[in-house]
C-alpha positions as a Markdown table, in Angstrom:
| # | Residue | x | y | z |
|---|---|---|---|---|
| 1 | Met | 125.1 | 69.8 | 106.6 |
| 2 | Glu | 121.9 | 70.6 | 107.4 |
| 3 | Ser | 121.8 | 67.9 | 110.1 |
| 4 | Glu | 124.8 | 69.1 | 111.9 |
| 5 | Gly | 123.8 | 70.5 | 115.5 |
| 6 | Gly | 120.2 | 69.1 | 116.0 |
| 7 | Glu | 117.2 | 67.7 | 114.7 |
| 8 | Val | 115.7 | 69.3 | 111.3 |
| 9 | Lys | 112.0 | 69.5 | 110.3 |
| 10 | Ile | 110.4 | 70.1 | 107.3 |
| 11 | Asp | 108.1 | 73.3 | 107.1 |
| 12 | Arg | 105.3 | 73.8 | 104.6 |
| 13 | Trp | 107.4 | 74.9 | 102.0 |
| 14 | Gly | 109.5 | 72.1 | 101.7 |
| 15 | Ser | 111.9 | 74.0 | 103.5 |
| 16 | Pro | 114.4 | 72.3 | 106.5 |
| 17 | Val | 114.2 | 74.5 | 110.1 |
| 18 | Arg | 116.3 | 73.6 | 112.9 |
| 19 | Thr | 113.9 | 72.4 | 115.5 |
| 20 | Ser | 112.9 | 68.8 | 117.3 |
| 21 | Ser | 109.5 | 70.2 | 118.0 |
| 22 | Asp | 106.4 | 69.2 | 115.7 |
| 23 | Asp | 104.7 | 71.5 | 117.7 |
| 24 | Cys | 106.6 | 74.0 | 116.8 |
| 25 | Ile | 106.7 | 73.4 | 113.0 |
| 26 | Ser | 102.6 | 73.2 | 113.0 |
| 27 | Ala | 102.6 | 76.7 | 114.7 |
| 28 | Ile | 104.8 | 78.2 | 111.6 |
| 29 | Asn | 103.0 | 76.5 | 109.4 |
| 30 | Ser | 99.5 | 78.0 | 110.7 |
| 31 | Tyr | 101.4 | 81.5 | 111.0 |
| 32 | Tyr | 102.1 | 80.8 | 107.4 |
| 33 | Glu | 98.2 | 80.1 | 106.5 |
| 34 | Gln | 97.1 | 83.6 | 108.8 |
| 35 | Phe | 99.9 | 85.7 | 106.9 |
| 36 | Leu | 98.7 | 85.0 | 103.4 |
| 37 | Asn | 94.9 | 85.2 | 104.1 |
| 38 | Tyr | 95.6 | 87.9 | 106.4 |
| 39 | Gly | 94.3 | 86.2 | 109.3 |
| 40 | Arg | 93.2 | 87.4 | 112.9 |
| 41 | Asn | 95.8 | 84.7 | 114.1 |
| 42 | Arg | 99.1 | 85.6 | 113.0 |
| 43 | Ser | 99.9 | 85.5 | 116.4 |
| 44 | Ala | 100.5 | 82.1 | 115.9 |
| 45 | Ile | 103.9 | 82.4 | 115.7 |
| 46 | Leu | 104.4 | 83.0 | 119.5 |
| 47 | Glu | 103.1 | 80.1 | 120.1 |
| 48 | Ala | 106.1 | 78.2 | 117.7 |
| 49 | Ser | 108.7 | 80.4 | 119.8 |
| 50 | Ala | 106.9 | 79.2 | 123.0 |
| 51 | His | 107.3 | 75.6 | 121.8 |
| 52 | Asp | 110.9 | 76.1 | 120.7 |
| 53 | Lys | 112.8 | 79.3 | 122.2 |
| 54 | Asp | 116.2 | 77.9 | 120.3 |
| 55 | Cys | 114.3 | 78.0 | 116.8 |
| 56 | Val | 115.9 | 80.6 | 114.6 |
| 57 | Leu | 112.8 | 80.8 | 111.7 |
| 58 | Ala | 110.2 | 81.2 | 114.6 |
| 59 | Asn | 112.3 | 83.5 | 116.4 |
| 60 | Ile | 112.8 | 86.2 | 113.5 |
| 61 | Leu | 109.3 | 85.8 | 112.2 |
| 62 | Ala | 108.1 | 86.4 | 116.1 |
| 63 | Ala | 110.2 | 89.7 | 115.6 |
| 64 | His | 108.6 | 90.9 | 112.5 |
| 65 | Phe | 104.9 | 90.4 | 113.9 |
| 66 | Leu | 105.5 | 92.1 | 116.6 |
| 67 | Tyr | 107.9 | 95.0 | 115.3 |
| 68 | Ser | 105.2 | 97.6 | 115.0 |
| 69 | Ser | 102.9 | 96.8 | 118.1 |
| 70 | Asp | 105.8 | 96.0 | 120.7 |
| 71 | Ser | 109.3 | 96.8 | 120.0 |
| 72 | Ala | 110.7 | 95.7 | 123.4 |
| 73 | Arg | 109.4 | 92.4 | 122.5 |
| 74 | Ala | 110.4 | 92.3 | 119.3 |
| 75 | Ser | 114.0 | 92.7 | 120.2 |
| 76 | Ile | 114.1 | 90.2 | 122.2 |
| 77 | His | 113.1 | 87.5 | 119.5 |
| 78 | Leu | 115.3 | 89.3 | 117.2 |
| 79 | Asp | 118.5 | 88.7 | 119.5 |
| 80 | Ser | 117.4 | 84.9 | 120.3 |
| 81 | Ala | 117.6 | 84.5 | 116.8 |
| 82 | Arg | 120.9 | 86.0 | 116.2 |
| 83 | Ala | 122.2 | 84.5 | 118.6 |
| 84 | Arg | 121.6 | 81.2 | 117.7 |
| 85 | Leu | 122.1 | 81.7 | 113.5 |
| 86 | Glu | 125.2 | 79.3 | 113.5 |
| 87 | Gly | 123.6 | 76.5 | 113.8 |
| 88 | Ala | 120.6 | 77.3 | 111.9 |
| 89 | Thr | 119.8 | 75.7 | 108.4 |
| 90 | Leu | 120.6 | 77.6 | 105.2 |
| 91 | Tyr | 117.3 | 78.6 | 104.7 |
| 92 | Glu | 116.6 | 80.0 | 108.3 |
| 93 | Arg | 119.6 | 82.2 | 108.0 |
| 94 | Ala | 118.1 | 83.8 | 104.9 |
| 95 | Val | 115.4 | 84.7 | 106.2 |
| 96 | Phe | 117.1 | 86.2 | 109.3 |
| 97 | Glu | 118.9 | 88.4 | 107.0 |
| 98 | Ala | 116.2 | 89.1 | 104.7 |
| 99 | Val | 113.8 | 89.9 | 108.0 |
| 100 | Ser | 116.1 | 91.9 | 109.9 |
| 101 | Ser | 116.7 | 94.3 | 107.0 |
| 102 | Leu | 113.3 | 95.6 | 107.5 |
| 103 | Phe | 113.9 | 96.8 | 111.3 |
| 104 | Gly | 114.7 | 99.9 | 111.8 |
| 105 | Ser | 113.2 | 103.5 | 110.6 |
| 106 | Asp | 116.3 | 104.3 | 108.8 |
| 107 | Arg | 116.4 | 100.8 | 106.9 |
| 108 | Asp | 117.3 | 100.7 | 103.1 |
| 109 | Asp | 114.1 | 99.2 | 101.2 |
| 110 | Asp | 116.3 | 98.8 | 98.0 |
| 111 | Val | 118.7 | 96.6 | 100.3 |
| 112 | Ala | 116.1 | 94.7 | 102.1 |
| 113 | Phe | 114.5 | 94.0 | 98.6 |
| 114 | Glu | 117.2 | 92.6 | 97.3 |
| 115 | Leu | 118.3 | 90.3 | 100.0 |
| 116 | His | 114.1 | 88.9 | 99.6 |
| 117 | Lys | 114.9 | 88.7 | 95.8 |
| 118 | Lys | 118.1 | 86.9 | 96.8 |
| 119 | Leu | 116.0 | 84.6 | 99.3 |
| 120 | Leu | 113.3 | 83.8 | 96.8 |
| 121 | Lys | 116.0 | 82.4 | 94.4 |
| 122 | Gln | 117.5 | 79.9 | 96.4 |
| 123 | Phe | 114.0 | 79.0 | 98.0 |
| 124 | Pro | 110.9 | 79.8 | 95.8 |
| 125 | Lys | 108.1 | 78.1 | 97.1 |
| 126 | Asp | 108.6 | 80.5 | 100.4 |
| 127 | Leu | 105.2 | 82.1 | 99.4 |
| 128 | Val | 105.0 | 84.0 | 102.9 |
| 129 | Ser | 108.5 | 85.8 | 102.0 |
| 130 | Leu | 107.4 | 86.4 | 98.6 |
| 131 | Lys | 104.2 | 88.6 | 100.5 |
| 132 | Arg | 106.8 | 90.0 | 102.7 |
| 133 | Ala | 108.2 | 91.1 | 99.4 |
| 134 | Gln | 105.3 | 92.6 | 98.0 |
| 135 | Leu | 104.2 | 94.5 | 101.1 |
| 136 | Leu | 107.7 | 96.4 | 100.7 |
| 137 | Cys | 107.1 | 97.0 | 97.3 |
| 138 | Phe | 104.3 | 98.4 | 97.7 |
| 139 | Tyr | 105.5 | 101.0 | 100.4 |
| 140 | Met | 108.5 | 101.7 | 98.1 |
| 141 | Gly | 105.6 | 102.7 | 94.9 |
| 142 | Arg | 107.0 | 99.9 | 92.6 |
| 143 | Pro | 104.3 | 97.3 | 91.5 |
| 144 | Asp | 106.7 | 96.7 | 88.6 |
| 145 | Leu | 108.9 | 95.1 | 91.1 |
| 146 | Ser | 106.6 | 93.2 | 93.0 |
| 147 | Leu | 105.2 | 91.9 | 89.4 |
| 148 | Ala | 108.8 | 90.8 | 88.6 |
| 149 | Leu | 109.1 | 88.5 | 92.3 |
| 150 | Val | 106.3 | 86.9 | 91.6 |
| 151 | Glu | 106.8 | 85.6 | 88.2 |
| 152 | Gln | 110.3 | 84.5 | 89.1 |
| 153 | Val | 108.6 | 82.3 | 91.7 |
| 154 | Leu | 105.0 | 81.2 | 89.8 |
| 155 | Pro | 106.7 | 78.2 | 87.9 |
| 156 | Gln | 107.4 | 76.7 | 90.9 |
| 157 | Asn | 103.5 | 77.6 | 92.9 |
| 158 | Arg | 101.5 | 76.6 | 90.3 |
| 159 | Glu | 98.8 | 75.1 | 92.5 |
| 160 | Glu | 99.2 | 77.5 | 95.0 |
| 161 | Ser | 95.8 | 80.2 | 95.0 |
| 162 | Tyr | 98.1 | 82.4 | 96.7 |
| 163 | Ala | 100.5 | 82.8 | 94.2 |
| 164 | Tyr | 97.6 | 84.3 | 91.6 |
| 165 | Gly | 96.5 | 86.6 | 94.2 |
| 166 | Met | 99.7 | 87.9 | 94.4 |
| 167 | Leu | 100.2 | 88.1 | 90.7 |
| 168 | Ser | 97.1 | 89.5 | 90.4 |
| 169 | Phe | 97.6 | 92.9 | 92.6 |
| 170 | Pro | 100.7 | 94.4 | 91.1 |
| 171 | Leu | 99.4 | 94.0 | 87.6 |
| 172 | Leu | 95.9 | 96.1 | 88.8 |
| 173 | Glu | 98.7 | 98.7 | 90.0 |
| 174 | Leu | 100.4 | 98.8 | 86.2 |
| 175 | Gly | 97.1 | 98.9 | 85.1 |
| 176 | Arg | 97.5 | 95.4 | 83.0 |
| 177 | Met | 93.2 | 95.0 | 84.4 |
| 178 | Ala | 92.4 | 92.1 | 82.0 |
| 179 | Glu | 95.7 | 90.2 | 83.3 |
| 180 | Ala | 94.7 | 91.0 | 86.8 |
| 181 | Ser | 91.3 | 89.7 | 86.1 |
| 182 | Glu | 92.8 | 86.2 | 85.0 |
| 183 | Ala | 95.2 | 85.6 | 88.0 |
| 184 | Ala | 92.5 | 87.0 | 90.4 |
| 185 | Lys | 90.3 | 84.3 | 88.6 |
| 186 | Lys | 92.5 | 82.2 | 88.7 |
| 187 | Gly | 93.6 | 82.0 | 92.5 |
| 188 | Tyr | 89.8 | 82.1 | 93.5 |
| 189 | Glu | 89.0 | 79.2 | 91.4 |
| 190 | Ile | 91.8 | 77.1 | 93.4 |
| 191 | Asn | 90.4 | 78.7 | 96.5 |
| 192 | Pro | 87.1 | 80.5 | 96.8 |
| 193 | Asn | 88.3 | 81.3 | 100.6 |
| 194 | Asp | 91.3 | 83.3 | 99.0 |
| 195 | Val | 90.5 | 86.8 | 100.5 |
| 196 | Trp | 93.2 | 88.3 | 98.9 |
| 197 | Ser | 91.8 | 87.0 | 94.7 |
| 198 | Gln | 88.7 | 88.1 | 95.9 |
| 199 | His | 89.7 | 91.7 | 96.8 |
| 200 | Asn | 91.4 | 91.9 | 93.5 |
| 201 | Leu | 88.4 | 90.7 | 91.4 |
| 202 | Cys | 86.5 | 93.7 | 93.3 |
| 203 | His | 89.2 | 96.1 | 91.9 |
| 204 | Val | 88.7 | 94.5 | 88.7 |
| 205 | Phe | 84.9 | 95.1 | 89.0 |
| 206 | Gln | 85.1 | 98.7 | 90.5 |
| 207 | Tyr | 87.5 | 99.8 | 87.7 |
| 208 | Glu | 85.6 | 98.6 | 84.9 |
| 209 | Cys | 82.8 | 100.4 | 86.6 |
| 210 | Asp | 80.9 | 96.7 | 87.0 |
| 211 | Phe | 79.5 | 98.1 | 90.4 |
| 212 | Gln | 76.3 | 96.1 | 91.3 |
| 213 | Glu | 78.2 | 92.9 | 90.3 |
| 214 | Ala | 81.4 | 94.3 | 92.5 |
| 215 | Val | 78.7 | 94.1 | 95.6 |
| 216 | Glu | 77.2 | 90.9 | 94.5 |
| 217 | Phe | 80.0 | 89.4 | 94.3 |
| 218 | Met | 81.6 | 90.7 | 97.7 |
| 219 | Lys | 78.6 | 89.8 | 99.5 |
| 220 | Lys | 78.7 | 86.4 | 98.1 |
| 221 | Cys | 82.0 | 86.2 | 99.5 |
| 222 | Ser | 81.8 | 88.4 | 103.2 |
| 223 | Ser | 81.0 | 85.0 | 104.7 |
| 224 | Ser | 84.9 | 83.9 | 104.4 |
| 225 | Trp | 86.2 | 87.4 | 106.1 |
| 226 | His | 84.7 | 87.1 | 109.8 |
| 227 | Cys | 88.4 | 85.1 | 110.2 |
| 228 | Cys | 90.4 | 87.7 | 108.5 |
| 229 | Ser | 91.9 | 90.6 | 110.4 |
| 230 | Ser | 90.3 | 93.8 | 111.4 |
| 231 | Phe | 92.5 | 95.7 | 108.4 |
| 232 | Met | 91.2 | 93.4 | 106.0 |
| 233 | Tyr | 87.5 | 92.6 | 107.2 |
| 234 | Thr | 87.0 | 96.1 | 107.1 |
| 235 | His | 88.6 | 97.0 | 104.0 |
| 236 | Asn | 86.8 | 94.4 | 101.9 |
| 237 | Trp | 83.5 | 95.8 | 103.5 |
| 238 | Trp | 85.2 | 99.9 | 102.7 |
| 239 | His | 85.2 | 98.2 | 99.2 |
| 240 | Val | 81.4 | 97.1 | 99.1 |
| 241 | Ala | 80.6 | 101.1 | 100.5 |
| 242 | Val | 82.4 | 102.7 | 97.5 |
| 243 | Cys | 80.8 | 100.5 | 95.1 |
| 244 | Tyr | 77.2 | 101.6 | 96.5 |
| 245 | Leu | 78.2 | 105.3 | 96.6 |
| 246 | Glu | 79.2 | 105.2 | 92.9 |
| 247 | Ser | 76.4 | 102.8 | 91.4 |
| 248 | Ser | 73.5 | 104.5 | 93.0 |
| 249 | Ser | 74.7 | 107.0 | 95.9 |
| 250 | Ala | 72.7 | 105.0 | 98.3 |
| 251 | Ile | 74.1 | 106.8 | 101.2 |
| 252 | Thr | 71.6 | 104.4 | 103.4 |
| 253 | Lys | 73.5 | 101.3 | 102.3 |
| 254 | Val | 77.0 | 102.9 | 103.2 |
| 255 | Leu | 75.6 | 103.9 | 106.9 |
| 256 | Glu | 75.1 | 100.5 | 107.4 |
| 257 | Ile | 77.7 | 98.7 | 106.5 |
| 258 | Tyr | 79.7 | 101.4 | 108.5 |
| 259 | Asp | 77.6 | 100.9 | 111.9 |
| 260 | His | 77.2 | 97.1 | 111.3 |
| 261 | Asn | 80.4 | 96.0 | 109.4 |
| 262 | Ile | 83.2 | 98.9 | 110.4 |
| 263 | Trp | 82.3 | 100.6 | 113.4 |
| 264 | Gln | 81.1 | 97.1 | 114.9 |
| 265 | Glu | 84.8 | 95.6 | 114.3 |
| 266 | Leu | 86.5 | 98.9 | 115.5 |
| 267 | Gln | 84.9 | 98.2 | 119.0 |
| 268 | Lys | 86.3 | 94.4 | 119.1 |
| 269 | Ser | 88.9 | 94.0 | 122.0 |
| 270 | Asp | 91.8 | 93.5 | 119.8 |
| 271 | Val | 91.7 | 96.7 | 117.8 |
| 272 | Ala | 93.5 | 99.6 | 119.3 |
| 273 | Tyr | 92.3 | 103.3 | 119.5 |
| 274 | Leu | 92.4 | 105.4 | 116.8 |
| 275 | Glu | 94.9 | 107.5 | 117.9 |
| 276 | Ser | 97.1 | 104.4 | 119.0 |
| 277 | Leu | 97.3 | 103.8 | 115.2 |
| 278 | Trp | 99.0 | 107.1 | 114.5 |
| 279 | Asn | 102.8 | 107.4 | 113.0 |
| 280 | Leu | 101.8 | 103.7 | 111.9 |
| 281 | Glu | 100.4 | 104.2 | 108.1 |
| 282 | Trp | 101.1 | 107.6 | 106.4 |
| 283 | His | 98.4 | 106.4 | 104.5 |
| 284 | Phe | 95.8 | 106.4 | 107.4 |
| 285 | Asp | 97.6 | 109.3 | 109.0 |
| 286 | Ile | 96.8 | 111.3 | 106.0 |
| 287 | Leu | 93.2 | 110.5 | 106.1 |
| 288 | Ala | 93.0 | 110.9 | 109.8 |
| 289 | Val | 94.3 | 114.6 | 109.3 |
| 290 | Trp | 91.6 | 115.2 | 106.8 |
| 291 | Ala | 88.8 | 113.8 | 108.9 |
| 292 | Leu | 90.0 | 116.1 | 112.1 |
| 293 | Ala | 90.3 | 119.1 | 110.2 |
| 294 | Ser | 87.1 | 118.8 | 108.2 |
| 295 | Thr | 85.6 | 117.7 | 111.7 |
| 296 | Lys | 87.1 | 121.3 | 113.1 |
| 297 | Arg | 89.3 | 119.7 | 115.1 |
| 298 | Glu | 92.5 | 121.4 | 114.2 |
| 299 | Ala | 94.7 | 121.2 | 117.2 |
| 300 | Arg | 94.3 | 117.3 | 117.0 |
| 301 | Ala | 94.9 | 117.8 | 113.1 |
| 302 | Glu | 98.1 | 119.7 | 113.4 |
| 303 | Asp | 99.5 | 117.7 | 116.5 |
| 304 | Leu | 99.6 | 114.7 | 113.9 |
| 305 | Leu | 100.9 | 116.8 | 111.1 |
| 306 | Lys | 103.9 | 118.0 | 113.3 |
| 307 | Thr | 104.6 | 114.4 | 114.2 |
| 308 | Met | 104.7 | 113.3 | 110.8 |
| 309 | Lys | 107.2 | 115.9 | 110.0 |
| 310 | Ser | 109.2 | 114.9 | 112.8 |
| 311 | Arg | 108.7 | 111.1 | 111.6 |
| 312 | Ile | 110.5 | 112.3 | 108.4 |
| 313 | His | 114.1 | 113.1 | 110.1 |
| 314 | Leu | 114.0 | 109.4 | 111.7 |
| 315 | Leu | 114.5 | 108.3 | 108.0 |
| 316 | Asn | 117.7 | 107.9 | 106.0 |
| 317 | Ser | 118.2 | 110.6 | 103.5 |
| 318 | Lys | 116.7 | 108.7 | 100.4 |
| 319 | Lys | 113.8 | 107.7 | 102.3 |
| 320 | Gln | 113.3 | 111.3 | 103.7 |
| 321 | Leu | 113.4 | 112.7 | 100.2 |
| 322 | Ile | 110.5 | 110.5 | 98.6 |
| 323 | Met | 108.2 | 110.5 | 101.7 |
| 324 | Gln | 108.6 | 114.7 | 101.3 |
| 325 | Arg | 105.2 | 113.9 | 99.1 |
| 326 | Gly | 103.3 | 112.6 | 102.1 |
| 327 | Val | 104.0 | 115.3 | 104.1 |
| 328 | Leu | 102.9 | 117.4 | 101.4 |
| 329 | Leu | 99.3 | 115.6 | 100.8 |
| 330 | Ala | 98.9 | 115.5 | 104.2 |
| 331 | Glu | 99.4 | 119.3 | 104.2 |
| 332 | Val | 97.1 | 120.0 | 101.6 |
| 333 | Met | 94.2 | 117.6 | 103.4 |
| 334 | Phe | 94.6 | 119.8 | 106.5 |
| 335 | Glu | 93.8 | 122.8 | 104.2 |
| 336 | Tyr | 91.4 | 121.3 | 102.1 |
| 337 | Gly | 89.5 | 119.8 | 105.5 |
| 338 | Arg | 89.6 | 123.6 | 107.0 |
| 339 | Gly | 88.4 | 125.2 | 104.1 |
| 340 | Asn | 91.0 | 126.8 | 102.8 |
| 341 | Tyr | 90.9 | 125.8 | 99.5 |
| 342 | Asp | 93.1 | 128.3 | 97.9 |
| 343 | Ser | 95.9 | 127.0 | 100.3 |
| 344 | Ala | 95.5 | 123.6 | 99.5 |
| 345 | Phe | 95.5 | 124.5 | 95.2 |
| 346 | Gly | 99.0 | 126.8 | 96.1 |
| 347 | Leu | 100.4 | 123.5 | 97.8 |
| 348 | Leu | 100.4 | 121.3 | 94.5 |
| 349 | Ser | 102.0 | 121.4 | 91.4 |
| 350 | Pro | 99.3 | 122.1 | 88.2 |
| 351 | Asp | 99.9 | 118.9 | 87.1 |
| 352 | Phe | 99.1 | 116.9 | 90.4 |
| 353 | Asp | 98.4 | 112.7 | 89.8 |
| 354 | Ala | 97.9 | 111.2 | 93.3 |
| 355 | Lys | 99.0 | 108.1 | 91.3 |
| 356 | Glu | 102.8 | 109.5 | 91.7 |
| 357 | Tyr | 101.9 | 109.0 | 95.7 |
| 358 | Lys | 102.3 | 105.4 | 95.9 |
| 359 | Met | 104.9 | 105.7 | 98.5 |
| 360 | Ile | 102.6 | 106.3 | 101.1 |
| 361 | Gly | 100.9 | 102.6 | 100.7 |
| 362 | Ala | 97.7 | 102.8 | 99.0 |
| 363 | Ser | 96.4 | 101.2 | 96.1 |
| 364 | Asp | 94.7 | 103.5 | 93.0 |
| 365 | Glu | 91.6 | 103.1 | 94.3 |
| 366 | Gln | 92.6 | 104.9 | 97.4 |
| 367 | Leu | 94.6 | 107.2 | 95.6 |
| 368 | Asp | 91.8 | 108.2 | 93.0 |
| 369 | Val | 90.1 | 109.8 | 96.2 |
| 370 | Phe | 92.9 | 112.4 | 96.3 |
| 371 | Asn | 92.7 | 113.0 | 92.6 |
| 372 | Glu | 88.8 | 113.6 | 93.3 |
| 373 | Val | 89.7 | 115.9 | 96.0 |
| 374 | Trp | 92.1 | 117.5 | 93.5 |
| 375 | Tyr | 89.0 | 118.0 | 90.7 |
| 376 | Cys | 87.5 | 119.5 | 94.0 |
| 377 | Ile | 89.9 | 122.0 | 94.8 |
| 378 | Leu | 90.4 | 123.4 | 91.1 |
| 379 | Leu | 86.4 | 124.0 | 91.0 |
| 380 | Gln | 86.8 | 125.6 | 94.6 |
| 381 | Thr | 89.2 | 127.9 | 93.2 |
| 382 | Gly | 87.8 | 128.7 | 90.0 |
| 383 | Gln | 90.9 | 126.6 | 87.9 |
| 384 | Tyr | 87.9 | 125.7 | 85.3 |
| 385 | Asn | 90.1 | 125.2 | 82.7 |
| 386 | Lys | 92.5 | 122.6 | 84.3 |
| 387 | Ala | 89.7 | 121.0 | 85.5 |
| 388 | Ile | 87.9 | 120.5 | 82.4 |
| 389 | Glu | 91.3 | 119.2 | 81.1 |
| 390 | Val | 91.9 | 116.6 | 83.7 |
| 391 | Leu | 88.0 | 115.7 | 83.7 |
| 392 | Glu | 88.0 | 115.1 | 80.2 |
| 393 | Lys | 90.5 | 112.4 | 80.5 |
| 394 | Gln | 88.9 | 110.6 | 83.2 |
| 395 | Val | 85.6 | 110.7 | 82.4 |
| 396 | Glu | 87.1 | 108.9 | 78.4 |
| 397 | Lys | 89.0 | 106.4 | 80.7 |
| 398 | Arg | 85.9 | 105.6 | 83.6 |
| 399 | Arg | 82.6 | 106.6 | 81.9 |
| 400 | Gly | 80.8 | 105.0 | 84.7 |
| 401 | Ile | 81.8 | 107.0 | 87.3 |
| 402 | Pro | 78.9 | 109.5 | 88.7 |
| 403 | Phe | 81.2 | 111.5 | 90.8 |
| 404 | Leu | 83.2 | 112.8 | 87.6 |
| 405 | Trp | 80.2 | 113.6 | 85.8 |
| 406 | Arg | 78.9 | 115.5 | 88.8 |
| 407 | Cys | 82.4 | 117.8 | 88.7 |
| 408 | Trp | 82.4 | 118.0 | 84.9 |
| 409 | Lys | 78.5 | 119.3 | 85.1 |
| 410 | Glu | 79.8 | 121.8 | 87.7 |
| 411 | Ala | 82.7 | 123.0 | 85.2 |
| 412 | Ile | 80.7 | 122.7 | 82.0 |
| 413 | Pro | 78.3 | 126.1 | 82.8 |
| 414 | Trp | 81.4 | 128.1 | 83.2 |
| 415 | Leu | 82.7 | 127.1 | 80.0 |
| 416 | Ala | 79.3 | 127.3 | 77.8 |
| 417 | Gly | 79.2 | 131.0 | 79.9 |
| 418 | Lys | 82.8 | 131.8 | 78.6 |
| 419 | Met | 82.0 | 130.6 | 75.0 |
| 420 | Leu | 79.2 | 132.9 | 75.2 |
| 421 | Leu | 81.2 | 135.8 | 76.1 |
| 422 | Leu | 83.4 | 134.9 | 73.3 |
| 423 | Gln | 80.4 | 134.9 | 70.7 |
| 424 | Gln | 79.0 | 138.4 | 72.1 |
| 425 | Ser | 82.1 | 140.0 | 71.6 |
| 426 | Glu | 83.2 | 138.7 | 68.4 |
| 427 | Pro | 83.3 | 141.6 | 66.0 |
| 428 | Ala | 80.6 | 141.8 | 62.8 |
| 429 | Leu | 81.4 | 140.5 | 59.3 |
């Protein structure tokens, strides 16, 4: 059946692909490696479609690669894949169905997830489809679904480092740190250059407040990051910078990392101006609103906030309801950045927890920043009872975080003063 309609070749996962071009398959396999290890050369998939313009797999993966940056070219590849579906292999048709469900601002994430789940049941060695599905789960804020998927395919991928890196991350997000550490170490042992396993181990070190160990480990790994995409390269250095801040507040070290490892990367020709990245990532947009408001560029911050609100209406009704939280958080950061602490406090519920905002596309480590802002808002608005309540819980969980102790020290004098007043007003026996 698979041989009808032209020659079939086998890709890295052992899956059948309709093409007569060895170069096409080679480029597809190269793309797989780049995609899984956050490589800088994911455009290899465009070479695959150039070698064989009739290959359904090459075209649908090219469409996915181009979708966020060049929708017109993505549509051409999508149409080319669709036009040749009848002659495609079962694997290619399954990939087409799953990937095409990701297109469109009104897409149904639940449907897209189920299609990826179905694909992975048929082709469990397809780790690129697993990674794509996990990214979907990340933006759905569903690490539980992400974990279930990787556990589903792990028996067929015991020797693949990437499988363990993908096992580790949802375990991190679910707070299962010991298991996450074990999985990341397994991936790192198989392949010391597996950037995702490296990254996940850093998360574990940070959670355990082993900041010096995290810095030493990541700097040892950093020579393998030069082939990474700008996102992964700067993100890993961001982790190092955060560890420096947490361990000793060594701002000079942080500035060195920014100047030499982040800003220099942003100056490279393959990285767009920051404004061109607006409206692609909710997390990035929220941080941009905060940064602009904090630096007195309120008009630009308001422009970005308006576009975020308008984007909501392009989503389906279910997604609109979910992403209202993202807009709310952006409004909070706008007010906080302007120093309007009472307004920021009024926008949030008394039981605010940033961990409930995973739908903006941020890890727990990144969401902690918004919790720290919440602690600052409580202190700035005189909500000392609430501040002490939430800080007490956080200090108990992570005693090695200097920022938490600084906030605690700011709140405690108020509590001591209140207790003194109570004692003074207590009637004599």
